[in-house]
C-alpha positions, -999 to 999 in steps of 0.1 A, spaced: 400 -319 485 368 -332 500 334 -322 485 301 -325 502 274 -339 480 240 -321 484 206 -326 466 199 -299 440 168 -278 447 178 -244 435 207 -224 423 221 -193 439 208 -163 420 236 -142 407 217 -114 389 190 -104 414 192 -79 443 166 -74 469 164 -49 497 180 -55 531 156 -32 549 149 -45 584 182 -62 589 191 -67 626 226 -60 637 239 -72 670 275 -71 683 292 -96 706 295 -81 741 268 -55 735 243 -67 761 222 -41 779 201 -44 812 170 -38 791 177 -71 773 167 -88 806 132 -72 809 111 -96 788 99 -127 807 85 -143 775 88 -138 738 62 -136 711 79 -162 689 70 -188 717 56 -175 750 61 -208 767 97 -215 755 123 -225 780 151 -208 760 151 -185 730 178 -175 704 178 -137 705 202 -137 676 218 -165 656 242 -157 628 264 -177 604 290 -160 581 312 -175 554 342 -157 539 371 -168 518 408 -164 526 440 -171 507 461 -201 519 498 -208 514 492 -226 481 476 -194 467 442 -210 467 411 -202 488 401 -216 521 367 -210 539 364 -192 572 331 -198 589 320 -177 619 290 -186 641 277 -160 666 247 -168 689 230 -150 718 206 -171 738 182 -162 767 178 -191 792 144 -187 808 138 -221 826 160 -247 842 149 -274 818 168 -256 790 202 -254 809 216 -288 798 211 -286 761 210 -248 753 241 -239 773 264 -267 760 285 -256 730 298 -282 706 322 -274 678 329 -305 656 360 -305 634 374 -331 610 411 -337 613 433 -360 591 467 -360 575 452 -346 542 424 -324 555 423 -305 587 396 -281 599 410 -256 625 395 -235 653 407 -200 648 388 -180 674 364 -186 703 349 -163 729 319 -166 752 302 -146 779 274 -151 804 254 -122 819 232 -120 850 213 -92 867 222 -90 904 208 -62 926 198 -42 896 233 -44 880 245 -65 851 273 -89 859 293 -107 832 319 -135 830 342 -140 800 357 -172 785 379 -180 756 399 -209 739 417 -222 770 383 -229 786 374 -254 759 377 -291 763 389 -310 732 380 -346 726 381 -373 699 345 -383 691 349 -410 665 374 -423 640 362 -417 605 374 -432 572 399 -404 566 408 -393 602 390 -383 633 359 -363 640 371 -342 669 351 -318 691 356 -288 712 331 -285 741 322 -258 765 295 -257 792 287 -223 808 291 -223 845 268 -205 869 237 -208 848 206 -191 863 171 -186 851 168 -155 830 205 -152 822 219 -145 787 247 -164 772 265 -156 739 294 -170 720 312 -169 687 338 -190 671 356 -191 637 368 -222 620 389 -225 589 381 -253 564 406 -262 536 395 -255 501 362 -242 488 341 -274 488 329 -275 524 306 -245 528 289 -251 562 251 -255 561 228 -235 582 197 -243 602 172 -216 607 153 -240 629 177 -255 655 155 -269 683 149 -235 700 127 -207 688 147 -178 673 139 -141 670 165 -135 643 185 -160 622 207 -150 594 233 -165 570 258 -146 548 282 -161 522 307 -138 505 323 -159 477 346 -152 448 328 -153 415 350 -182 403 327 -207 421 291 -217 415 272 -235 442 240 -254 443 217 -244 471 194 -269 488 165 -254 507 148 -278 532 116 -272 551 104 -246 525 119 -215 542 103 -182 534 130 -155 539 123 -121 553 154 -109 535 170 -127 506 196 -104 489 225 -108 465 249 -82 454 285 -78 441 315 -63 458 353 -66 456 379 -78 480 417 -75 480 432 -110 482 463 -109 460 472 -140 439 449 -147 409 434 -117 390 400 -117 374 416 -126 340 430 -158 355 467 -145 356 487 -143 388 502 -112 405 539 -112 416 548 -104 452 551 -67 446 516 -64 432 497 -85 457 483 -56 477 469 -41 444 450 -73 435 412 -75 439 387 -102 433 350 -97 424 328 -112 450 292 -123 451 274 -118 485 243 -137 493 224 -128 525 194 -147 539 175 -139 571 144 -150 589 127 -135 619 105 -150 646 113 -186 636 94 -211 658 109 -244 669 97 -274 648 81 -297 674 82 -334 669 48 -349 658 38 -386 658 48 -405 626 77 -383 614 108 -402 603 133 -375 609 128 -338 618 159 -328 599 140 -335 566 116 -307 575 136 -281 595 141 -249 576 177 -250 565 201 -245 536 229 -267 523 256 -258 497 273 -279 471 302 -267 449 289 -272 413 317 -258 391 348 -236 389 353 -210 362 386 -191 360 385 -166 331 391 -166 303 389 -203 294 393 -226 324 361 -244 334 356 -275 355 325 -291 367 330 -303 403 298 -320 412 299 -356 400 274 -377 381 262 -409 396 283 -428 370 314 -411 384 304 -417 420 296 -453 414 329 -459 397 347 -442 426 330 -465 451 337 -496 429 374 -488 429 376 -478 465 398 -503 485 374 -499 514 343 -506 493 341 -522 459 377 -531 455 375 -548 489 352 -574 472 380 -587 450 385 -625 450 410 -643 470 418 -679 478 400 -676 511 367 -671 492 371 -706 476 374 -722 511 346 -700 524 321 -711 498 330 -748 503 321 -744 540 285 -732 532 259 -759 526 238 -753 496 261 -727 480 267 -749 450 231 -758 442 219 -755 406 191 -732 416 202 -696 422 174 -690 448 187 -719 469 223 -707 466 212 -672 477 191 -684 506 219 -707 518 246 -681 517 224 -655 533 214 -678 562 250 -687 568 262 -651 570 232 -639 590 234 -668 616 272 -670 619 283 -634 618 279 -610 648 273 -574 641 292 -550 663 264 -524 660 285 -501 638 270 -489 606 285 -467 578 293 -481 544 330 -486 543 353 -515 554 375 -510 584 391 -545 580 395 -570 551 365 -592 544 388 -622 550 392 -611 586 355 -606 590 349 -641 578 376 -655 601 366 -637 633 328 -638 625 325 -602 637 321 -570 617 301 -539 611 268 -539 592 286 -528 561 313 -554 564 288 -582 569 267 -572 539 297 -566 517 309 -601 528 275 -614 517 279 -597 484 314 -612 478 302 -647 487 272 -645 464 295 -634 436 319 -662 443 289 -687 441 281 -673 406 252 -651 416 247 -616 402 250 -594 433 259 -558 440 261 -535 470 233 -510 475 238 -479 495 209 -461 513 202 -436 540 183 -448 571 154 -428 586 177 -419 615 202 -404 590 176 -384 570 164 -385 535 188 -386 505 180 -374 470 182 -391 436 191 -363 411 227 -355 421 252 -379 437 251 -376 475 272 -406 485 284 -388 516 247 -386 528 243 -424 526 251 -443 558 242 -479 552 249 -507 527 230 -539 519 232 -565 492 211 -569 460 212 -604 445 194 -617 414 178 -651 415 157 -666 387 150 -632 373 141 -616 407 161 -589 423 162 -595 461 174 -570 487 192 -586 516 205 -574 550 224 -601 569 235 -578 598 205 -589 620 196 -624 630 160 -612 633 156 -607 595 142 -633 572 155 -637 536 143 -608 514 133 -585 543 150 -552 554 149 -533 586 120 -509 587 146 -480 591 159 -488 556 126 -476 539 136 -440 536 136 -430 499 161 -434 471 188 -461 473 216 -466 448 230 -498 433 268 -497 430 273 -516 397 275 -510 360 237 -505 358 240 -472 377 204 -477 388 184 -465 417 158 -481 439 130 -463 457 124 -477 492 93 -461 508 69 -472 535 42 -471 508 59 -503 495 60 -519 529 28 -538 538 21 -553 572 -4 -582 574 -14 -593 608 -44 -612 623 -59 -618 657 -83 -646 665 -100 -650 699 -122 -680 709 -141 -681 742 -165 -708 754 -184 -713 786 -166 -729 815 -173 -734 852 -165 -698 863 -171 -678 832 -156 -680 797 -123 -697 788 -105 -697 755 -74 -688 736 -59 -659 716 -38 -664 684 -20 -633 673 -2 -637 639 23 -609 636 32 -591 605 68 -590 593 77 -557 608 61 -564 641 78 -598 641 112 -582 634 108 -558 663 97 -586 686 127 -608 677 151 -579 680 137 -569 713 141 -604 727 178 -603 719 182 -580 749 150 -587 769 139 -618 787 106 -635 776 92 -631 811 96 -593 809 78 -593 775 50 -615 788 46 -591 818 42 -562 795 16 -581 775 -4 -589 807 -5 -552 815 -25 -547 783 -55 -565 799 -75 -555 829 -101 -572 851 -123 -592 844 -99 -604 816 -69 -624 824 -42 -641 803 -18 -670 810 3 -697 793 19 -673 768 40 -689 740 56 -676 708 58 -698 677 89 -697 654 108 -672 675 141 -685 663 130 -695 628 129 -661 611 117 -675 578 84 -686 595 57 -662 607 58 -653 644 27 -662 663 19 -653 699 -5 -677 716 -20 -675 751 -50 -686 771 -77 -660 780 -102 -661 808 -132 -639 813 -147 -639 848 -178 -619 850 -195 -607 882 -231 -613 891 -245 -581 877 -278 -579 859 -259 -564 829 -225 -576 817 -205 -553 795 -181 -573 774 -153 -556 755 -144 -575 723 -111 -556 719 -97 -563 754 -62 -549 748 -62 -513 760 -41 -501 730 -69 -509 706 -89 -479 719 -62 -453 713 -64 -428 685 -28 -420 675 -38 -386 661 -50 -364 690 -37 -329 681 -61 -305 666 -37 -294 639 -8 -308 620 23 -291 607 42 -320 590 33 -348 566 22 -381 582 47 -409 576 31 -441 588 56 -470 593 39 -492 567 7 -499 548 -16 -520 570 -39 -550 565 -52 -561 599 -80 -585 608 -97 -594 640 -121 -623 646 -139 -631 679 -159 -663 684 -178 -661 716 -205 -681 735 -232 -662 754 -223 -665 791 -245 -690 810 -276 -674 826 -275 -645 802 -290 -634 769 -278 -608 744 -292 -574 752 -272 -553 728 -250 -562 699 -228 -536 681 -241 -529 646 -221 -532 614 -199 -503 601 -182 -495 568 -158 -465 571 -136 -453 542 -106 -430 542 -103 -408 511 -120 -433 490 -93 -459 484 -67 -448 509 -81 -468 538 -111 -490 549 -126 -502 582 -153 -529 582 -171 -542 613 -196 -570 613 -214 -590 640 -238 -620 638 -255 -643 662 -266 -679 658 -281 -693 690 -256 -689 718 -227 -683 693 -216 -648 684 -191 -640 657 -176 -605 655 -151 -596 627 -134 -565 616 -108 -554 591 -86 -523 591 -67 -514 559 -44 -485 551 -35 -487 514 -8 -461 517 16 -450 544 25 -414 536 -1 -387 538 2 -349 532 -6 -327 561 -38 -316 543 -51 -351 548 -46 -350 585 -81 -341 595 -96 -369 574 -71 -393 588 -78 -382 624 -115 -385 619 -111 -419 603 -92 -432 634 -116 -414 657 -145 -434 642 -125 -466 642 -115 -464 678 -150 -453 688 -164 -484 671 -138 -507 686 -147 -494 721 -183 -505 718 -193 -533 741 -215 -564 738 -242 -561 765 -256 -593 781 -287 -593 803 -293 -618 832 -321 -643 827 -346 -639 855 
């Protein structure tokens, strides 16, 4: 049996009952002409589509082995108001996992579409034969298959509805439920009716506030096991009953959660619930805890043929180490750097992630091609063979969503890297990208708790608060025949350099240079663009180019010190903020301009100094100007000492950036000598 691993936030309450007053009941097929009268809905008057009703229901059924399976029914009714909602809102996808040992089955499916034509309601009906079945992706234990259905004849204002029931083997895979799904919803509900033998942990994401949250007891006739743990014979099956716990949760008028700038993954904040089977209790004496400890989970991964056991030594490892220069050095740091560079520069990642092996490491080394997991597990095995202390480390990328620390959630982790110890330092390595220097990770890896898979059973916190970006820009301009000529030196931070190098794996330099030129406007012009250390990832990336300023013959010249248009943009323009702010990194950015006063002009106005703080120590912007003869020096520093801010800090952060961008937009004014 497969068990989903979910973060513990709260436990289903088994001794409280609250009122169900106000519960909405809607039946499939019961659509009336009056349902077409609204042209907009209070939950979101501008919405292109709205869930009129969205319901999930979980019940338990006996299987042939006299155990329970889960039956899950999803019923939804949607009003499609605008054409831009047709493609997404009217496409139904029903994912199922199918393997030899575990098979989820589609039991029922029905769908209808309703239109109003000449004052009358017209409906069309669809069922299982109208579905299209496809294999989506091969998983470790089988295939993720999918049934798809697209409603034909969609028109603005129509109503679609559908329901389906799937059966899931065992009691460990209780489907989760999203109260926020990408569309506003007038009524969303979830009901689970479970035998009292099972205790589940309930994870609440997005801080949902239920309009109804009720639990109560009932009984169901299942046959099989009685409440005292004994079994009924065949003649007594119809007399058997099982005590059930029912938990019903509902929310009304649930708005869609709109994406805001600087949010790693909306799923971390959408109002939803997840379930995890914690324990089984069959009276009078049988008790079993199901949810694993991290010690158990780590041991399972270590002994898995497609993970830890795949790191076992073989003769090929001896030959592999011999082929890597520097792998036998006395210094562990040199060994680690040599092995890392060899794997990074010689292996090609096939863009697949995950954390398990789909082929032996020997085959990866021979063909020089593998997934990110295979390349990093190969790196781990080679480091171990060289006598280095190294272990796999699993994490969840930002794209995958945040994973917790308290309870094992290995199924929620989608990426694996290598941790190696050199001269007392623990270094995290990812050899799946040739754009990464030794000791750096992809920015997407900084997403919360990661877990080391070794005997230490330790965890590592990877947050953007621990990722600091240092970058500097220096501009020098001196008088020439037709204005001011000079150069720009832009030293990139590690994150920016990674993105640049990764971008140039698929993009020509000329295209990148053209994009850079678009950042400047007349009378500024750039040329002769070069990038230092583009291939040498262990050296800083530096962009250099020539800059020319050609003024007109005006009495007043307005010179912009920050010529790139992107400097003048405040990233926080919305009046309000719903979600926390997750900046990609902490920032330490400097800018220096050395400028000669243009011939025939004098300084008329020079921007004044500024010192702007964000929440005391959270951020700082300093701006200074000074003049000595015809030489002007302008310098500024922008620092963000943390990357993650609560939504309550939004207005202060917005005001801080507003003052910064306003100051950066100030011009130096030159007056013509008469």
